[in-house]
matplotlib code that plots the C-alpha trace (Angstrom):
import matplotlib.pyplot as plt

x = [35.3, 34.0, 30.6, 31.0, 32.4, 29.6, 27.0, 28.5, 29.0, 25.2, 24.0, 26.3, 24.4, 21.1, 22.1, 23.0, 19.9, 17.7, 19.5, 19.3, 15.7, 15.0, 17.2, 15.1, 12.0, 13.0, 14.1, 10.6, 8.4, 6.8, 7.4, 4.1, 2.5, 0.8, -1.0, -1.0, -3.8, -4.9, -7.6, -9.7, -9.0, -10.8, -9.4, -10.1, -9.5, -8.7, -8.8, -7.0, -5.1, -2.1, -1.4, 1.8, 2.1, 3.3, 1.7, 1.3, -0.6, -4.3, -4.1, -0.6, -0.2, 2.6, 3.6, 4.9, 5.7, 3.7, 6.3, 10.0, 13.1, 15.8, 15.2, 16.6, 15.8, 14.1, 12.7, 11.9, 13.3, 11.5, 10.0, 8.6, 5.0, 3.6, 0.3, -1.5, 0.1, 3.7, 6.5, 8.2, 10.6, 11.0, 11.8, 14.1, 12.7, 15.0, 13.2, 13.2, 14.8, 11.9, 9.2, 10.9, 11.4, 8.2, 6.4, 9.2, 7.9, 4.4, 5.4, 6.9, 4.0, 1.5, 3.3, 3.2, -0.3, -0.9, 1.1, -1.1, -4.2, -3.3, -2.9, -5.8, -7.7, -6.0, -6.9, -10.5, -10.9, -9.7, -12.2, -14.9, -14.5, -14.9, -18.3, -16.9, -17.5, -20.4, -20.0, -20.6, -17.3, -15.5, -16.6, -15.5, -12.0, -11.7, -12.5, -10.0, -7.6, -8.2, -8.1, -4.6, -3.7, -4.6, -3.2, 0.0, -0.3, -1.3, 2.0, 4.4, 2.8, 3.0, 7.2, 7.6, 6.0, 7.6, 11.1, 10.5, 7.7, 5.8, 4.5, 3.4, 0.4, 0.5, 2.6, -0.1, -0.5, 3.2, 3.8, 7.6, 6.6, 5.6, 3.5, 1.9, -1.7, -2.4, -1.5, 0.7, 4.1, 6.5, 7.5, 9.9, 11.7, 13.7, 15.1, 17.8, 19.0, 20.4, 18.1, 16.1, 12.4, 9.7, 6.1, 2.8, 0.7, -1.8, 0.9, 3.5, 3.2, 6.2, 8.7, 8.3, 8.9, 7.7, 5.4, 3.1, 0.4, -1.1, 0.2, -2.6, -4.6, -2.7, -3.9, -2.2, -2.2, -1.6, -2.5, -4.2, -4.2, -7.2, -7.4, -8.2, -10.2, -13.4, -13.4, -12.9, -15.4, -15.2, -15.7, -13.5, -11.5, -7.4, -4.5, -1.4, 2.3, 5.2, 8.4, 10.1, 7.8, 7.7, 6.6, 3.5, 0.2, -2.2, -5.8, -7.3, -10.3, -10.5, -12.2, -11.2, -11.0, -9.9, -12.9, -10.1, -6.6, -3.3, -1.1, 2.2, 5.0, 2.3, -0.2, -3.3, -3.6, -6.0, -5.3, -6.8, -6.7, -7.7, -7.5, -5.4, -6.9, -4.2, -4.0, -2.3, 0.5, 1.1, 4.2, 4.4, 6.2, 4.9, 6.5, 7.2, 6.6, 3.8, 1.7, -2.0, -3.8, -7.4, -9.6, -11.8, -13.4, -13.4, -14.6, -14.1, -13.7, -14.7, -14.0, -11.0, -8.6, -5.8, -6.3, -4.3, -6.8, -9.4, -10.1, -12.7, -14.9, -14.1, -17.4, -19.5, -16.3, -17.9, -15.3, -14.8, -12.3, -11.6, -11.9, -10.2, -12.7, -10.1, -6.4, -5.3, -9.1, -10.8, -14.1, -15.2, -17.1, -18.5, -18.3, -19.2, -16.6, -16.3, -13.8, -9.9, -6.8, -4.7, -3.5, -6.8, -10.1, -13.2, -15.3, -19.1, -20.6, -20.0, -17.4, -16.3, -13.9, -12.6, -12.5, -9.2, -8.6, -6.3, -3.3, -2.1, 1.2, 2.1, 4.8, 6.5, 7.8, 11.6, 13.5, 15.3, 19.0, 20.8, 17.9]
y = [-93.5, -91.3, -92.3, -91.2, -88.0, -87.4, -88.0, -85.7, -82.9, -83.2, -83.1, -79.9, -78.5, -79.9, -78.3, -74.8, -74.7, -75.4, -73.0, -70.2, -70.8, -70.6, -67.1, -65.8, -66.6, -65.3, -62.2, -61.7, -62.2, -58.9, -57.8, -57.5, -53.8, -52.4, -48.7, -46.0, -44.1, -40.5, -39.1, -35.8, -32.6, -29.6, -26.5, -23.4, -23.5, -20.2, -19.8, -16.7, -15.3, -12.7, -9.6, -7.7, -3.7, -0.8, 0.9, 4.7, 7.6, 8.0, 11.9, 13.1, 16.7, 18.1, 21.6, 23.7, 27.3, 30.0, 32.1, 31.0, 32.1, 30.7, 28.9, 31.3, 29.6, 26.4, 26.3, 22.6, 19.1, 15.6, 14.2, 17.4, 17.7, 20.8, 22.6, 24.4, 28.0, 27.1, 28.2, 25.5, 27.6, 31.2, 32.0, 34.7, 36.3, 36.2, 38.7, 38.3, 41.3, 41.7, 41.5, 44.2, 46.2, 46.3, 46.9, 50.1, 51.2, 50.9, 53.0, 55.7, 55.9, 56.0, 58.8, 60.6, 60.1, 61.2, 64.6, 65.4, 64.6, 66.8, 69.5, 69.2, 69.1, 72.4, 73.9, 72.7, 73.4, 77.3, 77.6, 75.8, 78.6, 81.2, 79.6, 78.8, 75.2, 73.2, 70.6, 67.9, 68.8, 69.5, 66.1, 64.1, 65.9, 65.0, 61.6, 60.9, 62.6, 60.2, 57.1, 58.1, 58.5, 54.6, 53.7, 55.2, 53.4, 50.1, 50.3, 50.9, 47.8, 45.7, 46.8, 45.9, 42.4, 41.3, 42.7, 41.1, 39.1, 41.4, 44.7, 47.3, 46.3, 42.7, 41.2, 38.8, 37.4, 37.4, 34.2, 34.4, 32.2, 28.9, 27.5, 24.1, 23.8, 21.0, 19.4, 16.5, 14.9, 16.3, 12.8, 14.7, 18.1, 17.6, 21.0, 22.7, 26.6, 27.6, 25.4, 27.0, 26.4, 26.9, 27.8, 26.0, 27.0, 25.7, 24.4, 23.0, 21.2, 23.2, 21.9, 20.3, 21.7, 19.6, 16.3, 16.4, 13.7, 12.7, 9.1, 8.3, 7.5, 4.7, 2.6, -0.7, -0.3, -3.4, -5.7, -8.9, -11.6, -11.9, -15.4, -14.1, -10.9, -12.4, -13.9, -10.7, -7.9, -4.6, -4.9, -7.9, -8.1, -8.1, -8.8, -6.8, -8.1, -5.3, -6.7, -4.3, -5.1, -9.2, -9.9, -7.4, -7.8, -5.0, -5.3, -3.7, -3.3, -3.6, -0.4, -0.6, -2.8, -1.3, -1.6, -1.9, -4.6, -3.7, -6.3, -6.6, -9.2, -11.0, -11.4, -9.0, -7.6, -5.5, -2.9, -2.8, -0.5, -1.5, 1.4, 0.1, 0.1, 1.6, 2.4, 5.3, 3.5, 1.9, 3.6, 2.5, 4.3, 5.3, 3.6, 0.3, -3.1, -5.3, -8.1, -8.2, -11.6, -11.5, -13.7, -15.5, -17.8, -19.1, -22.0, -21.8, -24.7, -27.3, -31.2, -31.1, -33.7, -33.7, -33.4, -36.4, -38.7, -38.1, -40.6, -39.8, -42.8, -43.2, -42.9, -40.7, -38.6, -38.2, -38.0, -40.8, -42.2, -45.8, -46.2, -48.8, -51.4, -53.8, -54.6, -53.6, -53.7, -51.0, -50.1, -47.2, -44.2, -41.5, -38.1, -34.3, -31.9, -28.2, -25.6, -26.6, -24.5, -27.1, -28.9, -29.1, -29.9, -29.6, -32.2, -31.5, -35.0, -38.8, -38.9, -38.5, -37.1, -40.5, -42.4, -43.7, -42.9, -45.1, -43.1, -44.1, -43.7, -47.1, -48.6, -52.2, -53.9, -54.1, -57.6, -58.5, -58.2, -61.5, -63.1]
z = [-10.4, -13.6, -12.7, -8.8, -10.0, -12.5, -9.7, -7.4, -10.0, -10.7, -7.0, -6.5, -9.3, -8.3, -4.9, -6.0, -8.3, -5.4, -3.4, -5.9, -6.1, -2.4, -2.2, -5.1, -3.3, 0.0, -1.6, -3.2, -0.2, 0.7, 4.2, 6.4, 5.9, 8.9, 8.6, 11.5, 12.3, 13.2, 15.0, 14.1, 16.5, 17.5, 15.4, 13.7, 9.8, 8.2, 4.5, 3.3, 0.4, 0.7, -0.9, -1.0, -0.9, 1.5, 4.3, 3.3, 4.8, 4.3, 4.1, 2.5, 1.4, -0.9, 0.0, -3.0, -3.3, -5.2, -6.2, -8.0, -6.1, -4.1, -0.8, 1.8, 5.0, 6.4, 9.7, 10.1, 9.4, 8.5, 11.4, 13.2, 14.0, 12.6, 13.0, 10.2, 9.5, 10.7, 8.9, 6.6, 4.4, 3.0, -0.6, -2.0, -5.0, -8.1, -10.1, -14.0, -15.5, -18.4, -15.6, -13.7, -16.5, -17.6, -14.5, -14.1, -17.3, -16.1, -13.2, -15.2, -17.6, -14.7, -13.1, -16.4, -16.6, -12.9, -13.4, -16.6, -14.6, -11.9, -14.0, -15.6, -12.2, -10.6, -13.9, -13.7, -10.2, -10.8, -13.6, -11.5, -8.5, -11.1, -12.5, -15.9, -16.0, -14.7, -11.4, -13.8, -15.5, -12.6, -10.9, -14.0, -13.9, -10.2, -10.8, -13.5, -11.2, -8.4, -10.8, -12.1, -8.3, -7.7, -11.1, -9.8, -6.2, -8.0, -10.4, -7.5, -5.7, -8.7, -9.2, -5.7, -6.0, -9.1, -7.5, -3.9, -3.8, -1.5, -1.1, 1.7, 3.5, 2.1, 4.8, 5.9, 2.4, 1.1, -0.9, 0.0, 3.2, 2.6, 5.3, 6.7, 5.3, 7.7, 10.6, 10.9, 10.7, 8.4, 6.2, 3.7, 3.2, 0.0, -0.6, 1.0, 1.2, -1.8, -4.0, -6.9, -6.6, -9.2, -8.4, -8.5, -11.4, -14.1, -16.3, -13.6, -10.8, -8.9, -6.7, -3.5, -0.5, 2.1, 2.5, 5.6, 6.8, 9.8, 10.6, 12.9, 9.7, 7.8, 4.8, 3.3, -0.4, -2.5, -5.1, -5.7, -8.3, -10.8, -9.6, -6.0, -6.7, -7.2, -3.8, -1.7, -1.3, 0.9, 4.4, 4.8, 7.8, 6.9, 8.9, 8.3, 8.9, 8.4, 7.5, 9.6, 12.6, 12.4, 16.1, 15.4, 13.5, 12.7, 11.8, 9.1, 7.1, 3.2, 1.8, -1.9, -4.8, -8.1, -10.5, -13.5, -13.3, -14.6, -16.1, -14.1, -15.3, -17.7, -14.8, -14.2, -10.8, -8.8, -6.5, -3.1, 0.1, 3.7, 6.6, 9.6, 12.7, 14.8, 18.8, 20.2, 21.3, 17.7, 16.1, 12.3, 9.6, 6.1, 3.4, 5.0, 3.0, 4.3, 3.5, 4.1, 4.8, 3.5, 5.5, 2.9, 5.2, 8.4, 10.7, 14.2, 16.7, 14.3, 14.1, 11.5, 10.1, 7.9, 4.0, 3.4, 5.2, 2.9, 0.0, -2.7, -4.4, -7.8, -9.2, -7.1, -6.0, -2.8, 0.2, 2.7, 5.0, 6.4, 10.3, 12.3, 13.7, 15.2, 14.6, 11.2, 9.9, 8.7, 7.3, 5.0, 6.3, 4.1, 5.6, 4.2, 4.6, 4.7, 4.1, 3.8, 3.8, 1.9, 5.1, 7.2, 6.3, 8.0, 8.7, 9.3, 9.8, 9.4, 11.9, 15.6, 17.8, 18.8, 15.6, 14.4, 10.9, 8.5, 7.4, 3.9, 4.3, 5.2, 7.0, 6.1, 9.1, 8.7, 8.9, 11.7, 10.9, 10.7, 8.8]

ax = plt.figure().add_subplot(projection="3d")
ax.plot(x, y, z, "-o")
ax.set_aspect("equal")
plt.show()
């Protein structure tokens, strides 16, 4: 009885051991692998780099006053079209008391001198009539009298200019009225009535009254990284996309690359400018942020394949692909490649359009359920 029990236990152990071996063997069996294929296509491959920046007017003029004072009137508002000579604003002069006093003293002094020269002239004129003095002395006296009259007139005009900003007979030259110096669109009028403004001179830019620009002439101004600046050159075509106008694209031509870079956040960047080629119906505002796609190289209507299909020889580093010759059987085919945008690469030679190229993302055949 003990023998039969022992035999049964041993048989059970053997069966369990064999079953375990079979289970692990079955589990370690690899599923058969099949490869998918792709064909080449005729595509246009564009190699480009992106520059960020904004749209600004090619010509923008700042209007500043030639006299200090208070803004008395404003004749325009931002967004208005103006022509050369149109009134922008008028300035009410706030005279400086020291300058007024000095000019008033000059008037009084010139008046005293004029009265004195008149007395001398009248006396010399009488003596000349009596034949006491020569004509030369009389002419000198008359000249000094005329000069005194002119000095008195100039002193009065200067007094009026200091006090009011203009003088009689100088209406067309009066600088109390600020006028447009170019024709264009008023981009900004940052002052209001009652604001104090400072005149523009050699030591001060002066207060900004308005900025005017011709919006039919716009440029893109941005920056490119130092790693890309060596690949671009003036005259390259550019495509401009504006964040506020996502459905529109504008053409431009690169016309400036800064000769010197500037460090921005630890990276050296170079400033670039590109002139936009706008149509009459294009409406674009100054200051909009934009991106410029600079076309570095382009291959139109060429045979192209996915970059992931290309393999490289370990020794020669030359590119090749594997072409299907029969069901799941492939052979190597050396190719010559051209430009690549990182996703698609141009095939210059060594491959036909109808060839089926092995795709390296292998797919295992799934086991049937229940097995």
